[in-house]
Backbone as CSV, one residue per row, in Angstrom:
resi,resn,N_x,N_y,N_z,CA_x,CA_y,CA_z,C_x,C_y,C_z
1,UNK,104.303,97.068,113.266,103.501,97.469,114.427,102.476,96.405,114.829
2,UNK,101.784,95.805,113.858,100.763,94.816,114.209,101.406,93.562,114.780
3,UNK,102.621,93.220,114.312,103.319,92.050,114.855,103.704,92.306,116.308
4,UNK,104.162,93.520,116.594,104.512,93.866,117.978,103.268,93.842,118.853
5,UNK,102.176,94.348,118.328,100.929,94.364,119.083,100.483,92.938,119.386
6,UNK,100.623,92.056,118.412,100.267,90.651,118.615,101.131,90.011,119.692
7,UNK,102.438,90.316,119.668,103.350,89.779,120.680,102.991,90.324,122.056
8,UNK,102.701,91.612,122.124,102.312,92.227,123.393,101.050,91.573,123.940
9,UNK,100.072,91.341,123.075,98.833,90.690,123.516,99.123,89.287,124.044
10,UNK,100.011,88.565,123.367,100.364,87.204,123.789,101.018,87.234,125.175
11,UNK,101.921,88.194,125.388,102.585,88.317,126.691,101.564,88.659,127.765
12,UNK,100.669,89.610,127.457,99.653,90.001,128.445,98.750,88.831,128.800
13,UNK,98.370,88.029,127.809,97.555,86.840,128.098,98.325,85.874,128.988
14,UNK,99.633,85.736,128.725,100.474,84.868,129.546,100.557,85.347,130.982
15,UNK,100.645,86.668,131.160,100.676,87.230,132.513,99.343,86.958,133.203
16,UNK,98.240,87.150,132.472,96.911,86.933,133.055,96.709,85.484,133.477
17,UNK,97.125,84.532,132.655,96.866,83.131,133.002,98.018,82.487,133.776
18,UNK,99.047,83.287,134.110,100.104,82.797,134.995,101.233,82.054,134.308
19,UNK,101.223,81.976,132.975,102.313,81.254,132.306,103.524,82.153,132.073
20,UNK,103.346,83.462,132.216,104.467,84.393,132.092,104.585,85.150,133.406
21,UNK,105.780,85.160,133.968,105.995,85.848,135.240,106.331,87.306,134.973
22,UNK,105.805,88.173,135.811,106.112,89.595,135.654,107.357,89.958,136.442
23,UNK,107.838,89.042,137.290,109.029,89.312,138.104,110.221,88.597,137.468
24,UNK,111.346,89.291,137.432,112.564,88.656,136.931,113.032,87.657,137.977
25,UNK,113.327,86.452,137.557,113.811,85.466,138.524,115.325,85.588,138.630
26,UNK,115.803,85.707,139.851,117.231,85.866,140.083,117.852,84.515,140.391
27,UNK,119.079,84.293,139.921,119.759,83.050,140.280,120.082,83.029,141.780
28,UNK,120.632,81.917,142.239,120.892,81.747,143.672,121.760,82.847,144.258
29,UNK,122.711,83.356,143.487,123.609,84.383,144.029,122.989,85.787,143.941
30,UNK,121.709,85.842,143.568,120.965,87.103,143.474,121.578,88.119,142.505
31,UNK,122.338,87.629,141.530,122.900,88.514,140.512,122.274,88.134,139.180
32,UNK,121.676,89.095,138.568,121.047,88.850,137.269,122.121,89.026,136.197
33,UNK,122.348,87.997,135.403,123.396,88.036,134.381,122.849,88.720,133.129
34,UNK,122.986,90.025,133.118,122.448,90.797,131.990,123.228,90.520,130.710
35,UNK,124.532,90.252,130.830,125.336,89.980,129.634,124.834,88.733,128.916
36,UNK,124.533,87.688,129.687,124.037,86.451,129.073,122.702,86.710,128.389
37,UNK,121.851,87.498,129.048,120.555,87.819,128.439,120.751,88.657,127.187
38,UNK,121.707,89.577,127.240,121.980,90.431,126.082,122.488,89.588,124.918
39,UNK,123.398,88.637,125.214,123.902,87.755,124.157,122.759,86.982,123.509
40,UNK,121.876,86.448,124.359,120.724,85.702,123.846,119.849,86.614,122.998
41,UNK,119.634,87.824,123.489,118.806,88.780,122.742,119.431,89.096,121.391
42,UNK,120.758,89.297,121.395,121.439,89.600,120.131,121.331,88.425,119.165
43,UNK,121.456,87.206,119.696,121.310,86.021,118.838,119.890,85.940,118.292
44,UNK,118.917,86.210,119.179,117.516,86.183,118.738,117.272,87.230,117.658
45,UNK,117.803,88.418,117.886,117.616,89.508,116.919,118.274,89.140,115.588
46,UNK,119.479,88.572,115.660,120.173,88.167,114.429,119.374,87.099,113.693
47,UNK,118.827,86.139,114.446,118.032,85.070,113.830,116.772,85.652,113.181
48,UNK,116.130,86.573,113.883,114.911,87.200,113.348,115.242,88.008,112.093
49,UNK,116.361,88.748,112.138,116.760,89.525,110.959,117.059,88.621,109.772
50,UNK,117.677,87.469,110.043,117.936,86.502,108.973,116.620,86.017,108.379
51,UNK,115.661,85.708,109.256,114.343,85.258,108.772,113.678,86.335,107.927
52,UNK,113.749,87.582,108.388,113.143,88.696,107.645,113.790,88.800,106.268
53,UNK,115.117,88.699,106.231,115.837,88.767,104.962,115.402,87.639,104.027
54,UNK,115.281,86.422,104.584,114.855,85.282,103.767,113.434,85.491,103.248
55,UNK,112.566,86.043,104.098,111.184,86.288,103.669,111.127,87.344,102.570
56,UNK,111.960,88.378,102.686,111.992,89.416,101.651,112.471,88.831,100.327
57,UNK,113.482,87.957,100.398,113.985,87.298,99.188,112.886,86.446,98.568
58,UNK,112.185,85.683,99.406,111.097,84.823,98.925,109.988,85.681,98.315
59,UNK,109.658,86.809,98.986,108.619,87.696,98.468,109.009,88.217,97.088
60,UNK,110.264,88.628,96.947,110.747,89.134,95.663,110.645,88.057,94.586
61,UNK,111.031,86.847,94.946,110.953,85.723,94.011,109.505,85.471,93.593
62,UNK,108.597,85.508,94.566,107.179,85.281,94.259,106.612,86.409,93.404
63,UNK,107.051,87.650,93.660,106.606,88.780,92.837,107.046,88.578,91.387
64,UNK,108.284,88.102,91.207,108.783,87.841,89.850,107.976,86.744,89.176
65,UNK,107.689,85.681,89.924,106.875,84.592,89.367,105.495,85.109,88.976
66,UNK,104.920,85.935,89.833,103.598,86.492,89.564,103.629,87.345,88.299
67,UNK,104.675,88.150,88.145,104.819,88.965,86.931,104.876,88.084,85.690
68,UNK,105.656,87.006,85.778,105.754,86.078,84.644,104.395,85.476,84.311
69,UNK,103.670,85.056,85.336,102.352,84.448,85.121,101.400,85.465,84.487
70,UNK,101.417,86.711,84.990,100.546,87.754,84.428,100.883,87.992,82.958
71,UNK,102.189,88.022,82.654,102.628,88.238,81.272,102.119,87.107,80.370
72,UNK,102.267,85.868,80.834,101.794,84.720,80.052,100.278,84.755,79.894
73,UNK,99.569,85.165,80.938,98.105,85.272,80.862,97.699,86.313,79.817
74,UNK,98.418,87.437,79.795,98.128,88.472,78.797,98.308,87.922,77.388
75,UNK,99.402,87.197,77.170,99.665,86.616,75.847,98.551,85.643,75.467
76,UNK,98.195,84.757,76.406,97.136,83.775,76.131,95.789,84.453,75.888
77,UNK,95.500,85.493,76.659,94.233,86.212,76.492,94.157,86.849,75.109
78,UNK,95.254,87.501,74.697,95.264,88.127,73.366,95.119,87.078,72.270
79,UNK,95.803,85.955,72.421,95.712,84.887,71.419,94.285,84.345,71.353
80,UNK,93.660,84.166,72.505,92.283,83.659,72.554,91.326,84.658,71.896
81,UNK,91.516,85.938,72.200,90.654,86.963,71.601,90.818,86.993,70.089
82,UNK,92.049,86.835,69.602,92.266,86.822,68.149,91.563,85.624,67.520
83,UNK,91.619,84.485,68.170,90.994,83.272,67.618,89.471,83.360,67.621
84,UNK,88.899,83.956,68.656,87.435,83.958,68.792,86.783,85.166,68.144
85,UNK,87.580,86.129,67.719,87.022,87.313,67.076,86.367,86.900,65.758
86,UNK,85.283,87.553,65.407,84.595,87.229,64.150,85.567,87.443,62.996
87,UNK,85.634,86.476,62.099,86.573,86.633,60.977,86.168,87.836,60.119
88,UNK,87.150,88.569,59.710,86.868,89.739,58.867,86.603,89.261,57.446
89,UNK,85.812,90.059,56.754,85.553,89.708,55.352,86.847,89.900,54.575
90,UNK,87.101,88.965,53.710,88.318,89.083,52.921,88.121,90.161,51.872
91,UNK,89.099,91.002,51.770,89.040,92.061,50.769,89.806,91.563,49.551
92,UNK,89.094,91.514,48.420,89.775,91.057,47.205,90.076,92.270,46.349
93,UNK,91.241,92.273,45.846,91.625,93.395,45.001,91.514,92.961,43.542
94,UNK,90.820,93.764,42.782,90.674,93.464,41.360,91.725,94.261,40.600
95,UNK,92.454,93.564,39.819,93.490,94.253,39.040,93.207,94.057,37.560
96,UNK,93.523,95.055,36.810,93.336,94.963,35.357,94.659,94.557,34.745
97,UNK,94.539,93.681,33.777,95.763,93.329,33.064,96.023,94.413,32.035
98,UNK,97.222,94.829,32.029,97.587,95.842,31.045,98.469,95.171,29.994
99,UNK,97.984,95.230,28.738,98.795,94.620,27.682,99.941,95.554,27.320
100,UNK,101.092,94.971,27.193,102.265,95.786,26.866,102.326,96.015,25.383
């Protein structure tokens, strides 16, 4: 929705400053070739869908990389905490020798 809104705003700005015409321009024979426009639209839509698919793949790849980095950070954090933790007092066990 926000992407469409951005595109709409861009078109409206173009209409306001005269770079986008609000009237369809007809060729010399006054016949608007809707099929050609439809073909172009379908190509544009296909190209956009391909881009969306590529972006989703890239997003998934980046999410996986992020998961790996988080996992490695957790391991490093735990290792650092173990190293910096105050050493525990050693418990010595006293055993009696039993003569057989």
